[in-house]
Every structure is written in structure tokens, then in C-alpha cells.
C-alpha positions, 0 to 999 in steps of 0.5 A, a space after each residue: 423765535 430762534 433764527 439761524 444765519 449761515 455766515 463765514 465772518 459772523 457778520 454777513 449772510 454769505 454762505 451756501 447752506 450746504 457749505 456752511 460750517 457755522 450757523 449763528 443763532 439769534 433769539 428774535 422777538 418784536 422787542 428784543 433780539 440777542 445772539 445766543 450761540 453758534 451751531 457748528 457742522 462739518 462741511 467735508 465729512 464722509 457720506 452722501 450729500 443727503 446725509 450732510 443736508 439731514 445733519 444740518 437740518 437736524 442741528 437746526 431743528 429748534 430754529 424757525 428760520 434759516 437765512 442763507 446766501 444760497 440753498 438747493 431745492 432738495 435742502 430747502 424741501 428738507 428744511 420745510 419738512 422740518 418746519 424750518 423756513 429757509 430764506 435767501 438773503 440778497 447781497 451778503 446782508 449784515 446779520 444785524 440789519 436783517 434782525 432789525 428788519 425782522 423785528 419791524 415785521 414782527 411788530 407790525 402784521 407778520 405774514 401768515 407763514 411767519 406767524 406760524 414760524 413764530 409759534 414753532 416752539 410753543 405748540 407740540 407737533 408744530 
């Protein structure tokens, strides 16, 4: 599944969803994980904040999860409506450590919400 990380330094989850200009994308599975690219968005463009939230959500539509340092309620609701699960990361965790932890969970018995997220790209309309 595709997982996005909001980061200012490519290494730590340290950015607020609404301020993030870069989301680092990883393809994560139980046995393999690899960095696959960067999604860039403008933080300071014209328009209402709802437009900026929508633009970020649209850019991340292929992702099942997005890890952020902070996210507001309206932005989180928009992501969930698009079947993207926002996750707040504690203490500017290293992306590599979060990927490892996620893989451990995937190898075991993932909670139902995560199993559903893993299937996001496999079933139409999910």
C-alpha cells in the first residue's frame, strides 16, 4: 500500500498537514518497503484553506495512510472521506522507524481499519 509522510527534512515526520509542501511516498508491504517518490504541493498559493486541503487530499488520493505531525479536524475528515487514513506521529519520529513498525503490524494481525486500508487499491470503489 502507498503511505505518505509529511516531512521538511525527508527523514522525520515533522510537518503539519496544512503546511506541508512535500509528502514522501513509500510503498509498504509486510516483507518489502521502498521509497517511491515525492508529491509536492504549494503551501502559500491563493485560495481558501478548504481549497488547499482539497488539493492536498487530491494529490494523495492513491495513498492509504498519511503520517503527519499535526492535522486539523476538517482536513482529517476530508482525508477519511477519500479513504485516506491520517495518522499523527509522535515526537518527530524517523520515517524509516515508522515504516519498520508498520511492516511488523502488517506481518502480524493488522487491525480491521488497516486491513481495509491495505485493500484500497485492489477493489474498485473502495
